N, C-alpha and C positions, 0 to 999 in steps of 0.2 A: 540842603544836602543834594537835591537834584541838580543844582548848579555845579557841584563838585564833579558829578558824573560827566557832565559836558566838558569840563576842563580836563578831566583825566583822559578823555577820549580824543583829544586833539593830537595831530601827528607829532608835534614837538614833544609833548609829554610822553606819548607812547614810545618815542625813540629812546628817551632816557630810561624808561622802565624796561624796555626790551634789552637794552645794553646792560643794565645793572642787576636785573633779577637773577640770572644764572649764578653770578658771583655771590649774591646774598644767600641764595638757596643752598649753595655748597657750604658757605660759612656756617649757616644755621644747622645743616645736617651734620657737619663735622663737630660742631660744639655739642650737639645732643649726643652724638656717639661717644664723645670723650667726657661727657658729664660736666662740661665747663659751666653749665648754667645752674648748677646746684647752689642754692642760697642767694640767687640773684633774681631781680625783677626782669622777666623776659621782655616785657614791653619796653623797658628802659634800655636794655641791651640792644634790642632790635633798632630802636631809634638812633643809637650811637652808630651802629653798623651802617644804617641807611644814610645817615649824614656823611659818614666817611666815604662811602661808595659814590654818592652823588657829587661830592667835592672832587673826587678823582675824575669823574666824567667831565666836570667843568674844566679841570686843569688840562685834561687831554684835548678837549674841544678848543680851548683857547690857544693851545700850543700847535693846533693844526693837525693833531694826530687823529682826530675824528671829524667827520662831516656832520655837524649838528645843525638842525633847522634853526634853533634859537636857544642858546645856553643861558639866557637871561634869568634873573632871580625869580620872577613870577612862574616861569616854566619849571625851574628846579624846585621851588616850594611845592608846587602841585605834584611833581614827581615824587617828592619825599612822602607826601601823604598817600599817594597811590601805591607806592612800594610797601608801606606799612600795611595797607589794606590787603595787598597781595600776599604778604607773609603771615599776617595774623588774623585776617578776616576773609571776606568773600570777594576780594579784588574789586572790580568796578561795580559790583552789585552792593558793596558795603554801604555807600551813601544812601541807597534806597532803603536798606534795612534800618539805618539810623534815623531816617526821616520819620518823625512821629505822625506826620500827615499822610503817610503812605500806608494804606491798609492791605493792598494786594499787589503782587508783582507777577506779571505774566511774561514769560520768556519763550519764544519759539525760534530756536537757533540763536546764534550769537548776536544777530543784528536786528531782530524784531522783538522789541521790548516795550511793554506798556505798564503803567502803574494806575491803580484805582485809589484815589485819595479818600480821606475820611468823609468828604462831602459828596462822594459818589462820582466825581469827575474822572474820566479816563484820559490819560496823557501818554503820548509816545515819548520814548527815551532813546538816547544814543546806544550804540552797541555796548555789550558788557563783556565781550571777549573778542579776540582777533580772528577766531575761527570756531566752527562747531566742535572740532576735535579738542580745542583748548577749553571750551565750555564743559565738555564731558569730563576731561581730566580734572578740572577744578572740583566738580562735585563727586567724582570718584574718590578724591582725597578727603573731601568733607565726610563722605559716608564711611570711609575706612577708619577715620580717627574719632568717631563718635563714641559715646558711652557704650552703646551697643553697635559694634562694627557691622556694617552692611555692605553688600556688593551692588554695583550698578554696571552691568555689562550685557553682552548678548544673551547670556544664560539667565540674567536677572534684569529684565528690561524696565521694571518699575522700581521706584524708590520712594519710601515714605519715612520721614524722620523729623525730629524736633531739633532745631538748631540751638546752639548755646545761648542765643539771644531770646529763645522761646518761640521764635517763628516756626510755623508748620510748613514743611517742604514736601511737595509731591512732584516727582519727576518721572519721565518716561522716555525711552529711546528704542531704536530698532523697529518697533511696531508703529512708529510715526515717521513721516518723511524727514523730520529734523528733531533733535533733542528738545524736549519741551519741559519747562520747569515752572511750577506755580508756588509762590511763597505767600503765606497769609500771616498777618500780624496778630499776635495774641491780644485779647481784650482783658488784660490783667487789671485794668482800672476798675472793672466791674466785678468786685469780689462778693458783694452782698446784695440782697434783693432791694434794699433801700436805695442803692445806687442805680438800679434799673428804673426805679420810680423817678429818681432825679433826672434821668436822661429821657424820660418819656416812653420807655419800653414796657412798663407795667403801670397799672393803676395801684393806688394804695390798697384798695380792696383786694385785688388779685395777689399782691405781695403778702398780705396777711393770710390769705387762703393758702398759698403755696407754703408759707412758713409753717402753718398748722399742719398741712398735709405731710410735710417731711417729718415733723416731730411726732405725728401720730403714726408714723411708720407705714404709710401707704406706698405701695410699689408703683413707680412712676416711669413712663416712657416719654422722652422728649423727642418730638418729631419735627421735621422740617426739611427744606432743601439744602443744597450745598452752600456753605458759607453764610448761613443765616444766624449763627451764634448758638447752636444747640449745646456745644460743650461749655461755652461760657455761662449759659443759663444754668446748666446742670451743676457746674462748679459753685455758683452762687447759692443754689438750693442746698447743696451738700454742706455749705457753711452754716446752715441752720441746725445741723446735727450736733448733739451734745459732744463735748470734747472727750468724754470717757469711752465712746463707742469705737469699736475696731472696724475700720473700713478697708476693704480689699478692692483695688481698682485694677482693671485689665484694659490695656490700650495698645494700639499699634505704635503710636508715638506718644510719649508721656506729655500730655497737655494739661491734665487736671492739676497736678503738682500740689495736692492738698497738704503734703508734708512740709511745704515751704511757707505756708500761710501763718502769720502771727497776728495777735491782737494788739490793741493800743499800748499794752504794757510789755510787748515783746515776747509774750508766751505763745507757744504753738497752739493754733486752733484745733488741730487734729494730731495729738501726740502718738496715736496708735494707728498708723496707716501702713499698709503693704501695697506698694505700687509695682504691679507686674507689667512688663513690656514685651512685646513679641520680638522674635529674632529670626532672621533668615538662616537657611542652611549654609554651611561653609562650602568651600570649593569641592569637597569630597561628598557633599550631599548630606552631611550629618549636622546635628545641632539645631535643627529647626524647632522653634517654639512659637506656636500660633495662638490665636485667641482661644481656640478650643482647649489647648493645653493650659492656658492661663486659668480658665474657668474650672477645669478639672482639678488644678492645684488649689484654687481658691476655696473650694469646699473643705479642704483639709486644714485650712489655716484658721478655723474657728471664727469666721467673720460675723459681725453684727449686721453689716450691710455689704452687698456685692455691687460693684458699679462697673459697667462696660462702656468704654468710650463710644464705640459704634458697632451695632449688630448688623451684619450683612451676609452671613453665611450659616454654616453648620452650628455656630455658637448661639443661634436663636433659641434652639431647643434647650441648650444648656443654661442660658440665661433664665428662661422660664422655669427650669428645674431649680435654679438657685433661688428664684423668688418664692417658689412654693416651699422650698426646704428651709428658708430662713424665717426669722421672726418678723419679716416685713421691712420696708424701707429701702429696698434695692432700686437701682435706677439704670437706665441705658438710653442711648440715642439711636434713632433709625431714620433713614431717608424716607420721606413720604410727603404727599402734597396736601394732607389734611389730617386732623386728629382721627377721623373715622378710617381713612385709608391706611393709617399706621398699623392698625390691627390686621388688616388684610395683608399688608406687606410682611408682617411677622409670621402670619399663618402660612404664606407662600414659602417663606424661608424654611419653616419647620417641616413642611410637607416635601419640599424639594430636596432637602438635605437629610431627611430622616425617614422613618418607616411609618409615621402616623398618617392617617387619612385626614381630610380637611375638617370633618366634624370633630374628631378626637383632638386635633391640634387646636381648634377654636375653643373647645371646652377647657383645655389646659390654659390657654391664653386668658380667657375671661376669668378663670379662677385665680390666676397669678397677677394680672395687671389690674390695678385699681384706677389709675388716671392716665390719660394721654394729654400732654401739654404741647400745643402746636405753635412753633416759632416761625415767623414770616419776615420777609425783607421787602421793602418798597424798591422796585427796580430803578427808578430815576434818582432818588435821593440816597439810597442805600440804608435808609432807616430800618432798624431791626426792632421787632416788637412781638409780644405774645398775642396771637389772634384768637386761639380757641383753647378751651379746657373741657375734656369730656370724661365722664365716668363710664367704665366698661363693665357690663354684666351679661348674664345669659337669661333669657326669658323665653319659655316655650320652645326651646331648642334653637333659638336664634340669638344673635348678638344684639344687645340693647345698649344704645349710647344715650346717656343723659347729658345733654349739652349744658354744662354748668356756666361756662363763660363763652360768649359768642362774639363775632366781630361787631364793633360799634361803628359809628359814622366815619371815623378816621382809620378803621381797620383794627384798632386796639381792642382787646377783649374786654367786654363788659358783662357783669353778672346777669344771667338769665334766671337762674333758680337753683336752689340747693336741695337735693333729695333729703328727705327727713332722716333716713338712716345714716347718711354721710354727715349731716349736721350734728347728730348725736355723737358721732365718732370724733369730730373735730372740736366740739364744744369744750372738752377739757383742756384743749390747747389754745383757747382764746379766740376761736373764730365762730361766728354765727352768721348765717346768710338769710336771704329771703326765702319764702316758701317754695316748695318743689314745683316744677312743671313736669308734664308727661315726657318721658324720654322717648326718642324716636327709635322704633324697632326696625332694623334693617337686616338683610341677609348678609 
């Protein structure tokens, strides 16, 4: 797929695409306006139009009506593929999205492009647009036609959305020298904790522990840095939830997609899911629906569990409130560099965006959160794994962390000790651990 991008970027192919694209875009626009596409397969119709237009280019070039660099069949075949990607995909970025070996795509302007492959290798790629303006226009169209229409312009310089392929896109303009786009591949192959064990991200011991913790309705925070797989891990943990429970999710871009999961027999794993997604304000400044609004609404939807994709602002206090107000089993993710620091991060968010003092915020947090699971990534290989699991409590006015799983020789979490009271709580759900060790008390 990366080879295709190189072919599509050659001057000969770009000449055909530049010549043919305006005609095809007008034809597609007219057909949509006139509802000519009702009852037809759009992809098949586009392929017919592309073939006709490219054939016209070749006829005119051979007749001397155009100055073509090379109208040969290899160039025209590549141009047909590139045009289909322009009309129905992400143009020259499409081969990178389709390449299963590409995990991340980094674009800074139209001509500075890197990919990070599944084995952690970073590679430079050819340009993905002819100019920065063309790159911006491409993603403005992508943002406008999504399930939840979004703007990307001077007034809205940041953009976060999930592409139809499931990739997570984050883009920024105006506040950076050049438009910058980052695209991350979803890890949908890891739907269950057993699959994490198979790829070496979890030990069997830890998988059993997490499964029991979810079924025992512990409130769990999944912490880690950017791109370490926090959402993917939380998704797998949520798939331990019984199918009869009502789950309400709140995300900026819908990544969990619990409502789409099916078992081996084709039955939905979670038939009762309400997936809430944020929305930006329109051009008049109306219609904004943020994570705070999602959580306010979630409480009215009679959830068994509330799940937040990422807590990073005022919604921290609301997430804690949701954990305290439910029967347990709620989850969220947060950026932090360790399991211990995740609680400090949440406390800071609660005090910064609320009226609570630090002590009051910490008391609420330790009452609401049962476990923090810390996910890490090895910088060189890109290997993702759970490194720590800590229980959170309050002792003598201070936060007490019981480090249940700690980093082993290879960084992966190994069992250190299970507090007696937690063992009693998890025992009915099939998990027993080694005797407790003294939890570390920290400020």
